[in-house]
C-alpha positions in Angstrom: 68.8 -65.7 59.0 67.2 -68.3 61.1 63.5 -68.6 62.0 61.8 -67.6 65.2 62.3 -71.2 66.3 66.0 -70.5 66.3 65.4 -67.6 68.7 64.6 -69.6 71.8 64.2 -73.4 72.1 63.5 -73.7 75.8 59.8 -74.7 75.5 57.6 -73.7 78.5 60.5 -72.6 80.6 61.4 -69.8 78.2 63.8 -67.0 78.5 62.1 -65.8 81.7 63.4 -68.8 83.6 66.9 -68.7 82.0 67.5 -65.1 82.7 65.9 -64.8 86.1 67.2 -68.2 87.3 66.1 -71.9 86.7 65.2 -74.7 89.1 66.1 -74.0 92.7 67.5 -70.6 91.7 64.0 -69.4 90.9 63.1 -69.2 94.6 66.3 -67.4 95.3 65.7 -65.0 92.5 62.2 -64.2 93.8 63.5 -63.6 97.3 66.2 -61.4 95.9 63.6 -59.5 93.9 61.4 -59.0 96.9 64.4 -57.7 98.9 65.4 -55.4 96.0 68.6 -57.2 95.1 69.3 -56.9 91.4 71.6 -59.2 89.5 73.8 -57.6 86.8 76.5 -58.7 84.4 79.1 -56.4 83.1 80.6 -57.1 79.7 83.1 -55.5 77.3 81.5 -55.1 73.9 83.1 -55.0 70.5 86.2 -56.8 71.8 87.2 -60.4 72.4 89.8 -59.1 75.0 88.8 -58.1 78.5 89.4 -54.5 79.5 89.0 -53.4 75.9 85.9 -52.4 73.9 83.0 -50.6 75.4 81.8 -51.7 78.9 78.1 -52.4 79.5 76.1 -53.3 82.6 73.1 -55.5 82.0 70.5 -56.0 84.7 69.0 -59.4 84.0 65.6 -58.9 85.7 64.3 -55.3 86.0 60.7 -56.2 86.8 59.3 -53.8 89.4 61.9 -51.0 88.8 60.5 -47.6 88.1 61.9 -45.3 85.4 63.5 -43.1 88.1 65.2 -46.1 89.7 66.6 -47.3 86.3 67.9 -43.8 85.6 69.5 -43.6 89.1 71.1 -47.0 88.6 72.5 -45.9 85.2 74.0 -42.9 86.9 75.5 -45.2 89.6 77.2 -47.5 87.1 78.7 -44.4 85.4 79.0 -46.3 82.1 78.1 -45.0 78.7 74.9 -47.2 78.8 73.2 -49.6 81.1 70.5 -52.0 80.0 67.5 -53.5 81.9 65.9 -56.8 80.8 62.2 -57.3 81.5 61.4 -61.1 81.2 58.0 -61.9 79.9 55.9 -64.9 79.0 57.7 -67.1 76.5 54.9 -66.8 74.0 55.2 -63.0 74.1 59.0 -63.2 73.8 58.7 -65.6 70.8 56.3 -63.2 69.1 57.9 -59.8 70.0 61.4 -60.4 71.4 62.9 -59.8 74.8 62.0 -56.4 76.3 65.0 -54.3 77.0 65.4 -50.7 78.0 68.6 -48.7 77.5 69.7 -45.8 79.7 72.7 -43.5 79.7 73.5 -41.7 83.0 71.3 -38.8 81.7 68.5 -40.3 79.7 66.8 -43.2 78.1 67.7 -44.1 74.5 65.4 -45.8 71.9 68.4 -47.6 70.5 72.1 -48.0 70.9 74.5 -50.4 69.3 76.9 -51.8 71.9 74.0 -52.2 74.5 72.0 -54.2 71.9 74.9 -56.5 71.0 76.1 -56.8 74.6 72.7 -57.5 76.1 71.9 -60.1 73.5 75.3 -61.8 74.2 74.5 -61.9 77.9 71.1 -63.5 77.2 72.7 -66.0 74.9 75.3 -67.0 77.5 72.7 -67.4 80.2 70.5 -69.6 78.0 73.5 -71.8 77.2 74.2 -72.0 80.9 70.7 -72.9 81.9 69.8 -76.5 82.8 67.3 -76.7 80.0 70.2 -76.2 77.6 69.2 -75.7 73.9 71.3 -77.3 71.3 72.4 -73.9 70.2 71.3 -70.3 70.4 71.7 -68.8 67.0 69.5 -65.7 67.3 68.2 -63.4 70.0 65.6 -60.8 69.2 65.4 -57.7 71.4 62.3 -55.6 71.8 63.6 -52.1 72.1 61.9 -48.7 72.0 62.9 -48.4 68.3 61.3 -51.8 67.6 62.5 -55.4 67.2 66.3 -55.9 66.6 67.6 -59.4 65.9 71.1 -60.4 66.8 72.5 -63.5 65.0 75.4 -65.5 66.4 78.3 -67.5 64.9 81.5 -68.9 66.4 85.0 -68.8 64.9 87.6 -71.6 65.0 89.0 -70.2 68.2 85.6 -70.4 69.9 85.0 -66.6 70.0 81.3 -65.9 69.6 80.5 -63.2 67.1 77.1 -61.4 67.2 75.7 -59.4 64.3 72.7 -57.1 64.9 70.4 -56.2 62.0 69.6 -52.5 62.5 66.7 -50.6 61.0 66.8 -49.6 57.3 68.5 -46.2 57.1 67.0 -42.9 56.6 69.1 -40.2 55.1 68.6 -36.6 56.3 70.2 -33.2 56.0 73.5 -32.6 54.2 75.6 -30.2 56.3 77.9 -27.4 55.2 81.6 -28.3 55.3 82.8 -24.9 56.5 80.3 -24.8 59.3 81.1 -28.3 60.5 84.9 -27.6 60.3 84.3 -24.6 62.5 82.6 -26.8 65.1 85.4 -29.2 65.1 88.2 -26.7 65.2 89.8 -27.8 61.9 90.1 -26.4 58.4 87.4 -27.3 55.9 90.1 -28.8 53.7 90.8 -31.3 56.5 87.4 -32.8 55.7 87.3 -35.2 52.8 85.2 -34.5 49.8 84.7 -38.1 48.9 81.1 -38.0 50.4 79.0 -35.3 51.9 78.5 -34.7 55.6 75.1 -36.2 56.1 72.7 -37.1 58.9 71.9 -40.8 58.7 69.8 -42.9 61.1 69.4 -46.6 61.6 67.7 -46.0 65.0 69.7 -43.0 66.3 70.7 -40.2 63.9 74.4 -39.1 63.4 76.1 -36.8 61.0 79.0 -38.7 59.4 82.1 -36.6 59.0 84.9 -38.0 56.9 88.4 -36.6 57.7 91.2 -36.8 55.2 94.1 -37.8 57.5 94.4 -40.0 60.5 96.6 -37.5 62.4 93.8 -35.0 62.2 91.3 -37.5 63.6 93.8 -38.5 66.4 94.3 -34.8 67.5 90.6 -33.8 67.2 89.3 -31.5 69.9 85.7 -30.6 68.9 84.0 -27.6 70.6 81.3 -29.5 72.4 79.3 -26.4 73.4 79.2 -25.2 69.8 78.2 -28.7 68.6 75.5 -28.9 71.2 74.0 -25.6 70.1 74.2 -26.7 66.5 72.5 -30.0 67.2 69.7 -28.3 69.1 69.0 -26.2 65.9 69.1 -29.2 63.6 66.0 -31.4 63.9 66.6 -35.1 63.8 70.3 -35.0 64.7 71.9 -36.7 67.7 75.6 -35.8 67.3 78.6 -36.0 64.9 80.6 -39.1 64.3 84.1 -38.8 62.9 85.8 -41.3 60.5 88.8 -41.5 58.3 89.8 -43.9 55.5 93.4 -43.2 56.2 94.0 -46.2 58.5 97.5 -47.2 57.3 96.4 -50.8 57.7 94.9 -52.8 54.8 92.9 -54.9 57.2 91.1 -51.9 58.7 88.6 -50.0 56.5 88.0 -47.0 58.8 89.3 -45.5 62.0 86.6 -43.6 64.0 86.0 -41.5 67.1 82.8 -40.9 69.0 83.4 -37.7 71.0 80.3 -36.6 72.8 79.5 -34.0 75.4 79.6 -36.6 78.2 82.9 -38.0 77.0 84.5 -40.2 74.4 82.8 -43.4 73.5 85.1 -46.5 72.9 82.6 -47.9 70.4 79.4 -46.5 68.9 77.5 -49.3 67.2 74.6 -47.1 66.3 76.8 -44.6 64.5 78.8 -47.4 62.9 75.5 -48.7 61.3 74.8 -45.3 60.0 78.3 -45.2 58.6 77.8 -48.5 56.8 74.7 -47.2 55.1 76.5 -43.9 54.2 79.5 -45.7 52.7 77.3 -47.9 50.5 75.2 -45.0 49.4 78.2 -43.0 48.2 80.2 -45.9 46.8 82.8 -46.0 49.5 81.9 -49.7 50.1 80.2 -52.2 47.9 76.9 -53.8 48.7 77.3 -56.3 51.5 81.1 -55.6 51.8 82.3 -56.1 55.4 84.1 -53.0 56.7 86.3 -53.3 59.8 86.0 -50.1 61.9 88.5 -49.5 64.8 87.3 -47.0 67.5 88.4 -46.2 71.0 92.2 -46.3 70.4 92.6 -42.7 71.7 90.9 -43.7 75.1 92.9 -46.9 75.3 89.8 -49.1 74.8 90.3 -50.4 71.3 87.1 -51.7 69.8 86.6 -53.7 66.6 83.3 -53.1 64.8 82.4 -55.0 61.6 79.7 -53.4 59.5 78.0 -54.0 56.2 74.9 -52.8 54.3 73.1 -54.0 51.2 71.9 -52.0 48.2 69.0 -52.7 45.8 68.9 -50.0 43.1 69.0 -46.7 44.8 67.9 -48.1 48.2 70.3 -49.0 51.0 69.0 -51.6 53.4 69.9 -54.6 55.5 72.4 -52.8 57.8 74.3 -55.1 60.0 76.8 -54.3 62.8 78.8 -57.0 64.5 81.5 -57.9 66.9 82.5 -59.9 69.9 81.8 -59.4 73.6 83.4 -60.8 76.8 82.1 -60.9 80.4 84.2 -59.0 82.9 82.1 -58.9 86.2 79.0 -60.2 87.8 77.2 -59.2 91.0 74.2 -57.6 92.7 72.9 -54.2 93.4 70.9 -53.8 96.6 68.1 -51.2 96.8 66.9 -52.5 100.2 66.7 -50.1 103.0 69.1 -50.9 105.8 
């Protein structure tokens, strides 16, 4: 972990200038803001290959937008999540992080994995492209509804940038009945592995982790979403179910997973992956700080590669980290001006 000095090293110009535009671009940005033209970057998260992973739209300066406008824009993008950056004074950002809000097409979320990683990657890339170029940007801290989430960056020999977010320490909730959950999923209870319980875990957003014995069962899974929705509404502190299997048939992959939700299937669920890392360490399915490679999104032809780990001190699981790559795919403007 670096220090807060590693976070931003742009002096007085700060992140506000780098994200909103520097030098002569600042005037253009102000004019665009006044005319309700909003710059965005779209990036594919948890992949180093374009048109894979989980797509995310990042609006780089959302100052002046109302909650209703952000929700409407998120519906317009039709992506799983859309994020909005609110640049602030550099001293505030150094102390608390970059303010970011996360919206699905239907609601605001306090935390989500691929939006956190993708937004931090966009901020990093824009900092490196600014005229006041820092020597490096090793860490970005996001100020989310759930609190401050740091993302640390490294690069491999091929030049791919890898970001790893540190999620909140896990809380372990209710253990769910195997027969009941199998009925929700439309499978037999014996299709669910008994190597660890079905348990609600949260590192910012709560998921019940369901371990399935065989990959073929995971691949053909058709959960009854209406039954699951009714079940979730009866269970306090549960967001949804997350399905994993250790039957990967590939020694380089620790888990295959699927995030099948009421609004559709998610190519990568970084929040649930963090919960899974904590769950694996708690029940001895992974060692403390062991990196586990999770592949998600294959069934929707958006393969995503998520790398997770968690630490353990005595009976306590902590230091949950979720990482991956991200690559830009599009950039442009939304116009909210009246014609």
